[in-house]
LOMIVO-915608 format. One record per residue (C-alpha): x, y, z; residue in three letters; residue number from 1. Coordinates in steps of 0.5 Angstrom, whole numbers, plus 500, padded with zeros to 3 digits. Layout:
N
VOBA east north  up seti romi
VOBA    X     Y   Z  ALA  NUM
...
// end
This chain:
383
VOBA east north  up seti romi
VOBA  500   500 500  ASP    1
VOBA  503   507 498  LEU    2
VOBA  500   511 503  SER    3
VOBA  503   506 509  TYR    4
VOBA  510   506 505  ARG    5
VOBA  510   514 506  ASN    6
VOBA  508   514 513  SER    7
VOBA  514   510 515  LEU    8
VOBA  520   513 518  GLY    9
VOBA  527   513 515  ILE   10
VOBA  529   508 521  ILE   11
VOBA  524   503 519  SER   12
VOBA  526   504 511  ILE   13
VOBA  533   503 513  ILE   14
VOBA  532   497 517  ARG   15
VOBA  527   494 512  ARG   16
VOBA  533   495 506  ASP   17
VOBA  538   492 511  PHE   18
VOBA  534   486 512  GLU   19
VOBA  533   485 504  VAL   20
VOBA  540   486 503  LEU   21
VOBA  542   481 509  SER   22
VOBA  537   476 506  ASP   23
VOBA  540   476 499  LEU   24
VOBA  547   475 501  PHE   25
VOBA  545   469 506  SER   26
VOBA  544   462 505  GLU   27
VOBA  537   461 507  ILE   28
VOBA  535   454 510  VAL   29
VOBA  528   452 510  VAL   30
VOBA  526   448 516  PRO   31
VOBA  521   442 515  GLU   32
VOBA  517   443 521  LYS   33
VOBA  514   450 520  ILE   34
VOBA  507   453 518  SER   35
VOBA  505   453 510  LYS   36
VOBA  505   461 510  LYS   37
VOBA  512   461 513  GLU   38
VOBA  515   456 508  ARG   39
VOBA  512   460 503  GLN   40
VOBA  516   466 505  VAL   41
VOBA  522   463 506  LEU   42
VOBA  522   459 500  GLU   43
VOBA  521   466 496  ARG   44
VOBA  527   469 500  LYS   45
VOBA  531   463 498  LYS   46
VOBA  530   463 491  GLU   47
VOBA  532   470 491  LEU   48
VOBA  538   469 495  SER   49
VOBA  540   463 490  ASP   50
VOBA  539   468 484  LYS   51
VOBA  543   473 487  PHE   52
VOBA  549   469 490  ARG   53
VOBA  550   466 483  ILE   54
VOBA  553   472 481  ASN   55
VOBA  559   472 485  PHE   56
VOBA  565   467 485  ASP   57
VOBA  565   466 492  LYS   58
VOBA  560   467 497  PRO   59
VOBA  560   473 501  LEU   60
VOBA  560   472 508  GLU   61
VOBA  561   479 511  ARG   62
VOBA  560   486 510  ILE   63
VOBA  565   490 514  VAL   64
VOBA  563   497 515  LEU   65
VOBA  569   502 517  TYR   66
VOBA  566   509 520  ILE   67
VOBA  572   514 522  ASP   68
VOBA  572   522 524  ASP   69
VOBA  565   521 527  LEU   70
VOBA  568   526 532  ASP   71
VOBA  568   532 526  ARG   72
VOBA  560   531 526  CYS   73
VOBA  555   535 530  PRO   74
VOBA  552   532 536  ASP   75
VOBA  545   530 532  GLU   76
VOBA  549   527 526  LYS   77
VOBA  553   523 531  VAL   78
VOBA  546   520 534  LEU   79
VOBA  544   519 527  ASP   80
VOBA  550   514 526  VAL   81
VOBA  549   511 533  LEU   82
VOBA  542   509 531  GLN   83
VOBA  544   506 524  ALA   84
VOBA  550   502 527  VAL   85
VOBA  545   499 532  HIS   86
VOBA  541   497 526  LEU   87
VOBA  546   494 522  LEU   88
VOBA  549   490 528  MET   89
VOBA  542   486 528  ALA   90
VOBA  544   483 522  TYR   91
VOBA  550   477 522  PRO   92
VOBA  552   480 515  LEU   93
VOBA  555   486 518  PHE   94
VOBA  561   488 522  ILE   95
VOBA  562   495 524  VAL   96
VOBA  568   498 526  VAL   97
VOBA  568   505 529  VAL   98
VOBA  574   510 530  GLY   99
VOBA  572   516 534  VAL  100
VOBA  574   520 540  ASP  101
VOBA  569   518 545  LYS  102
VOBA  569   525 548  ARG  103
VOBA  565   526 542  CYS  104
VOBA  560   521 543  VAL  105
VOBA  559   522 551  TYR  106
VOBA  558   530 549  ASN  107
VOBA  553   528 544  ALA  108
VOBA  549   523 549  LEU  109
VOBA  549   528 555  THR  110
VOBA  547   533 550  TYR  111
VOBA  541   529 548  LYS  112
VOBA  539   528 556  ASN  113
VOBA  539   535 557  LEU  114
VOBA  535   537 552  ILE  115
VOBA  530   531 553  GLN  116
VOBA  530   533 561  TYR  117
VOBA  530   540 560  SER  118
VOBA  522   540 560  ALA  119
VOBA  522   537 567  TYR  120
VOBA  528   541 571  THR  121
VOBA  533   545 570  ASP  122
VOBA  538   541 574  SER  123
VOBA  543   537 572  ARG  124
VOBA  543   533 578  ASP  125
VOBA  541   525 577  PRO  126
VOBA  538   526 584  ASP  127
VOBA  534   532 582  ASP  128
VOBA  531   528 576  LEU  129
VOBA  529   522 580  ALA  130
VOBA  524   526 584  ARG  131
VOBA  520   526 577  PHE  132
VOBA  521   519 576  GLY  133
VOBA  527   520 571  ILE  134
VOBA  533   515 571  ASN  135
VOBA  539   518 567  VAL  136
VOBA  542   513 563  ILE  137
VOBA  549   514 563  HIS  138
VOBA  553   515 556  PRO  139
VOBA  557   508 557  TYR  140
VOBA  551   504 559  GLU  141
VOBA  548   506 552  TYR  142
VOBA  554   505 548  LEU  143
VOBA  555   498 551  GLU  144
VOBA  548   496 548  LYS  145
VOBA  551   498 541  ILE  146
VOBA  558   496 541  PHE  147
VOBA  560   489 543  GLN  148
VOBA  568   490 544  ILE  149
VOBA  571   497 546  SER  150
VOBA  578   498 545  PHE  151
VOBA  582   504 547  ASN  152
VOBA  588   505 543  LEU  153
VOBA  594   507 547  LYS  154
VOBA  598   513 546  GLU  155
VOBA  604   513 542  ALA  156
VOBA  611   513 545  SER  157
VOBA  616   518 544  GLY  158
VOBA  620   513 540  THR  159
VOBA  614   512 536  GLU  160
VOBA  613   519 534  ILE  161
VOBA  620   520 532  GLU  162
VOBA  620   514 528  GLN  163
VOBA  614   517 525  MET  164
VOBA  617   523 523  VAL  165
VOBA  623   519 520  SER  166
VOBA  618   516 516  THR  167
VOBA  614   522 513  LEU  168
VOBA  621   525 512  LEU  169
VOBA  625   520 509  GLU  170
VOBA  625   522 502  LYS  171
VOBA  626   529 503  GLN  172
VOBA  632   529 507  VAL  173
VOBA  638   532 503  GLU  174
VOBA  645   530 504  LYS  175
VOBA  649   536 502  ALA  176
VOBA  645   542 505  PRO  177
VOBA  644   547 499  ALA  178
VOBA  645   554 499  ASP  179
VOBA  639   558 500  LYS  180
VOBA  639   564 495  THR  181
VOBA  637   571 497  GLY  182
VOBA  639   569 505  MET  183
VOBA  640   576 509  ALA  184
VOBA  644   577 515  ASP  185
VOBA  640   575 522  ASP  186
VOBA  637   582 522  SER  187
VOBA  634   582 516  SER  188
VOBA  626   580 516  ILE  189
VOBA  621   581 511  LEU  190
VOBA  614   581 514  ASN  191
VOBA  611   585 508  GLY  192
VOBA  609   582 501  PRO  193
VOBA  613   577 498  ALA  194
VOBA  618   579 493  GLY  195
VOBA  620   586 496  VAL  196
VOBA  627   587 497  SER  197
VOBA  629   591 504  ALA  198
VOBA  636   592 501  THR  199
VOBA  634   595 494  ALA  200
VOBA  638   601 494  ASP  201
VOBA  645   598 496  GLN  202
VOBA  647   598 489  ASN  203
VOBA  645   605 487  GLN  204
VOBA  649   611 486  THR  205
VOBA  648   617 491  SER  206
VOBA  644   620 485  ALA  207
VOBA  639   615 484  GLY  208
VOBA  638   613 492  SER  209
VOBA  633   618 493  ALA  210
VOBA  629   615 487  GLU  211
VOBA  630   608 490  VAL  212
VOBA  628   611 497  GLN  213
VOBA  621   614 494  ALA  214
VOBA  619   608 490  SER  215
VOBA  620   603 496  LEU  216
VOBA  615   607 500  LYS  217
VOBA  610   606 494  LYS  218
VOBA  605   600 495  GLU  219
VOBA  610   594 492  PRO  220
VOBA  607   590 486  GLU  221
VOBA  605   582 488  LEU  222
VOBA  608   577 484  ARG  223
VOBA  607   569 484  PRO  224
VOBA  612   565 489  ILE  225
VOBA  615   560 486  SER  226
VOBA  617   554 490  ILE  227
VOBA  621   548 487  SER  228
VOBA  621   541 490  ILE  229
VOBA  628   542 492  ASP  230
VOBA  626   548 497  ASP  231
VOBA  622   543 501  LEU  232
VOBA  628   538 502  LYS  233
VOBA  631   539 509  ILE  234
VOBA  638   537 512  THR  235
VOBA  640   531 516  ASP  236
VOBA  641   536 522  THR  237
VOBA  634   539 521  GLU  238
VOBA  631   532 522  LEU  239
VOBA  635   531 528  VAL  240
VOBA  632   537 531  PHE  241
VOBA  625   535 529  LEU  242
VOBA  625   528 532  LYS  243
VOBA  628   531 538  GLU  244
VOBA  623   536 539  ILE  245
VOBA  617   532 536  SER  246
VOBA  614   531 543  TRP  247
VOBA  613   538 544  LEU  248
VOBA  608   538 538  ALA  249
VOBA  604   532 542  GLY  250
VOBA  603   525 540  ASN  251
VOBA  597   525 536  ARG  252
VOBA  599   523 529  PRO  253
VOBA  595   528 526  ARG  254
VOBA  598   533 529  THR  255
VOBA  605   531 528  ILE  256
VOBA  603   531 520  LYS  257
VOBA  601   538 521  ARG  258
VOBA  607   540 525  PHE  259
VOBA  611   537 519  ILE  260
VOBA  608   540 513  ASN  261
VOBA  607   547 516  ILE  262
VOBA  614   547 518  TYR  263
VOBA  616   545 511  ARG  264
VOBA  612   551 508  LEU  265
VOBA  615   556 513  ILE  266
VOBA  622   555 512  ARG  267
VOBA  621   556 504  THR  268
VOBA  617   562 505  HIS  269
VOBA  620   568 502  GLU  270
VOBA  617   573 508  GLN  271
VOBA  622   570 512  LEU  272
VOBA  630   570 511  SER  273
VOBA  635   567 515  TYR  274
VOBA  642   568 518  ASN  275
VOBA  646   564 513  GLN  276
VOBA  651   561 518  GLU  277
VOBA  646   560 523  LYS  278
VOBA  640   558 519  ARG  279
VOBA  639   551 522  GLU  280
VOBA  639   554 529  ASP  281
VOBA  633   559 526  ASP  282
VOBA  630   553 524  PHE  283
VOBA  630   550 531  LEU  284
VOBA  627   556 534  ALA  285
VOBA  621   556 528  ILE  286
VOBA  620   549 530  MET  287
VOBA  620   551 537  PHE  288
VOBA  614   556 536  LEU  289
VOBA  610   552 531  LEU  290
VOBA  610   546 536  ALA  291
VOBA  608   550 542  ILE  292
VOBA  602   553 538  ILE  293
VOBA  600   546 535  LEU  294
VOBA  601   542 541  GLY  295
VOBA  598   540 548  PRO  296
VOBA  602   546 551  TYR  297
VOBA  598   551 547  LYS  298
VOBA  594   554 553  GLU  299
VOBA  601   556 556  SER  300
VOBA  603   560 549  SER  301
VOBA  600   566 551  GLY  302
VOBA  604   567 557  LYS  303
VOBA  611   565 554  LEU  304
VOBA  610   569 547  PHE  305
VOBA  609   575 552  ASN  306
VOBA  616   574 555  GLU  307
VOBA  619   573 548  LEU  308
VOBA  616   579 545  GLU  309
VOBA  619   583 551  SER  310
VOBA  624   589 549  LYS  311
VOBA  629   586 555  ALA  312
VOBA  634   581 553  ILE  313
VOBA  633   574 556  ARG  314
VOBA  634   567 554  LYS  315
VOBA  629   562 553  LEU  316
VOBA  631   559 559  SER  317
VOBA  629   565 563  THR  318
VOBA  622   566 559  CYS  319
VOBA  620   559 561  LEU  320
VOBA  622   560 568  GLY  321
VOBA  616   566 568  LYS  322
VOBA  610   563 568  GLY  323
VOBA  606   556 569  SER  324
VOBA  608   549 571  GLU  325
VOBA  607   547 564  GLU  326
VOBA  613   552 562  LEU  327
VOBA  617   550 567  LEU  328
VOBA  616   542 565  THR  329
VOBA  618   544 558  ILE  330
VOBA  624   547 560  ARG  331
VOBA  626   541 564  GLU  332
VOBA  625   537 558  LYS  333
VOBA  629   541 553  ILE  334
VOBA  635   541 558  SER  335
VOBA  635   533 558  LYS  336
VOBA  635   533 550  CYS  337
VOBA  642   532 548  ASN  338
VOBA  641   535 541  ASN  339
VOBA  636   541 542  ILE  340
VOBA  638   543 549  LYS  341
VOBA  642   549 546  HIS  342
VOBA  635   552 545  LEU  343
VOBA  635   554 552  LEU  344
VOBA  641   559 551  ASP  345
VOBA  637   563 545  PHE  346
VOBA  636   570 546  LYS  347
VOBA  628   572 545  ASN  348
VOBA  630   576 539  SER  349
VOBA  631   570 535  ARG  350
VOBA  624   568 537  PHE  351
VOBA  620   574 537  SER  352
VOBA  622   576 529  LYS  353
VOBA  619   570 527  TYR  354
VOBA  613   570 532  LEU  355
VOBA  608   574 528  PRO  356
VOBA  608   570 522  PHE  357
VOBA  608   563 525  ILE  358
VOBA  602   566 529  LYS  359
VOBA  598   566 523  ARG  360
VOBA  598   558 522  PHE  361
VOBA  594   558 528  SER  362
VOBA  587   558 530  PHE  363
VOBA  588   561 537  GLU  364
VOBA  591   568 534  TYR  365
VOBA  588   573 530  GLU  366
VOBA  592   578 525  GLU  367
VOBA  595   583 530  GLU  368
VOBA  594   589 525  SER  369
VOBA  590   594 528  PRO  370
VOBA  583   595 526  GLN  371
VOBA  579   601 525  PRO  372
VOBA  574   600 530  TRP  373
VOBA  579   599 535  LYS  374
VOBA  583   605 534  THR  375
VOBA  578   610 534  GLN  376
VOBA  577   614 540  LYS  377
VOBA  570   614 543  PRO  378
VOBA  567   621 541  GLN  379
VOBA  565   625 548  GLN  380
VOBA  558   627 549  LYS  381
VOBA  557   635 548  LYS  382
VOBA  554   638 554  ALA  383
// end
């Protein structure tokens, strides 16, 4: 009946489709002792199944469905997926593997409970809800009814993260460091548009220097930035630094990949120039800042950056000593790293010149250019 089918909800339709699919792939056996009506139904299913399964060289025993990145979905979608998984698990044909941050699922289920019970009370205390005859179902109880096996992946160790860094960069290491063209001295940093030269008037005669100075004050012309594959290669020393500082970026594979990829982009960017003799130390400073912004210590980055941007000359070890317990922990861990412990002796000026640019690669920080509505003085009311 068409009107009946139109009245079916999406869950009922999905369940019916899964049941048909399961019957088609399953080898149906018709028992002897069943009613005539049941026999007719099973024989019809068996006929369809046999015709369908003959198209396959080998019988299909299971369909394995992998669901990943569920933690990127909104709460409502998470609950819809859980309902679908629950339906699938009712049929032996399906095996469902779900990879998800369990905090996401817990939050979605908690949010559902709050919405459901908000009509009774504003309290989140289960004892208060019990007065209304409501027994709150905890998220883990709900999940145990859906997932037969739960398994928590262990956190990656420091050695495993270093191995991951080596694997990601094994084809990107250049044995002989190539000279980077256009490198300036340690004080030359460009934070303007790419391709603008800060020393364009050095080769000009005194008669033409005024004209060059005037041209630099004009808006510079933008031009495409050309980066070759060789520009993305790193040195053996950089690889050692990356492996030894990787703990600062955390132990999540996704974050480590972001750390590596963003670093390779930053080091080739024409908005930054490096001291030719000490460029690998400059690269180490950039690794440190980027790892702080991306990793588990980002909550303490604001205090540290304030110290690094101070006009007073300080070593990194001093800057890390003025702040939270996390910053002290970072200083202690760096001091135990053989290849990067000299990072603590870097002056804050080495970090501060790169900091404005590196902040642009984070969701935590906004562009620091002044906004018109923030710089305008409020008008005084006339008496």
